[in-house]
N, C-alpha and C positions, 0 to 999 in steps of 0.2 A: 448516755442517754440518747435514744433515737431523736428526740426533739432538738437536741444540739446538732445532729446531722442535718436536720431540716433548716435550722438557721444558718449552718455553714454553707449549705447548698444555695440558700437564698443570697448569702453574702457573695458567693462566687458568681451567681447569676447577675447580680446588680452591680458588682464591682466595689461594693462598700466593705469596710472592715467587719470582721466578725462581731466585734463588740458593738459597733454602731447598729448592726442588725439586731443584736440581742437586746440593747438598751433603748433603741428608738423605733425600729420598724416593728418588732414583735409586740410591744405594748400597744402600738397604734393599731395593728391588725387585730389584736385581741379586744381592745377597747372599741373598735368599730364593729366587730362581729358579736360581741356580748349582748348589746340591746337587740340586735336583729334576731338572734337565736331565741331570746326570751319572748320577743314579739311573735315569732313563728309558733312557739309552744303555746302561748296564751290564746292565739287565734284559733287553736283547735278546741278550746274549751269555752269560749265566750262568742256571742254572735256579733257584737258591735266592735268595729275597729277602734272606736274611741276608748272602749273598756280595755282593750288590749294595749293600747298606747298608755293609758293611765296605769294599768298594772306594770307594764314595762318600766315606766318612770319610777314607780314606787320600788320595784326590785333593784333598779340601778342605784336609787338613793340609799336603800338599806345596804347594798354592797359597798357603796362609798363610805358610809358612816361606820360600818362594822368591821372594816379592814385594819383595825388597829393592831391586833396581835396575831401571831401565827396560829393561834388555836381557835380562831373564829371563822365562821363561814365566809364572811366578807374578804378574808385574806385570799381565798380562791378566786375572788373577782379581779379587780383591777391590779392589785399589787403583785400577784404572782401569775398573771395570764401569760407570761412568756415562758413559764415552765410547763412541762407536759401535763402534770396533774392539775394544775391551775386551769390549763386550757380545756381539759376534759370536764372538770367540774363546772366551769363557768360558761363554756360555749357548747360543748358537745352533749352534755346531759339534757338541756332543754331541747336540742335538736332530736336526740333519741326519744324523748317523750313525745315529741310531735310525730315523728315517723312511726313510733309504736302505736300511737292512737290511730294513725292512718291504716296501719296493717291490721289492727284489731277490728276496725270498721269495714275495711275492704281488703280481705286477704287475697294476695295475688303475687305473681312473679315480680312485678315492678316494685311493690312496697317491700317485699322481702329482700330484693336486691339493694334497695336503699338502706335497710336496716343492716344488712350484712356488710356493706361497704363502709357504713359509719362505724360499726363496731370494730372492723379491721383497722380503720384509721385510729380509733381510740386505743386499741391495743398497742399500736406503734407508739403512741404518745406516752402512755402510762400503764404500767402493769396493774394498777388499782382498777382499771376499767374491766379487767377480766373477771372480777368479783362483783363490781358495782353494777354494771349493766344488766347481767342476768337477774340479779336480785331486783332491780328496778323494773325489769320486764315482768317478772313474777308478781310483783306488787301491782302493776298496772292491769294484769290479767285478772286479778281477783276483784 
């Protein structure tokens, strides 16, 4: 998996063991980025930052409470954020929603480049994003 190469590169860069990066650094990074990604997405749909913070807190609470089994959406949140598919579902899908809304409101080279770079990163993390992100973009366009 390409995400394993990412963690191996990070282990080599920091001098930590691969398992330490996989079990300590990766969940920390994912857990740090997850609320920020949802806040970024919610700020595109609400006018008040307080409403976006409240929505982000509600989403994080649902992800924490629903991550019991591997068949629930909450499992893609904090428990599996170190995996490629979990990172795509929990962190990059909200960022994709925010960048897509930006592109639909103001089409241009900069917003298109942000979308292209994000989808390229998602394709490297999980093959599921090759099917998920175009469907999400089509849903947002309608």
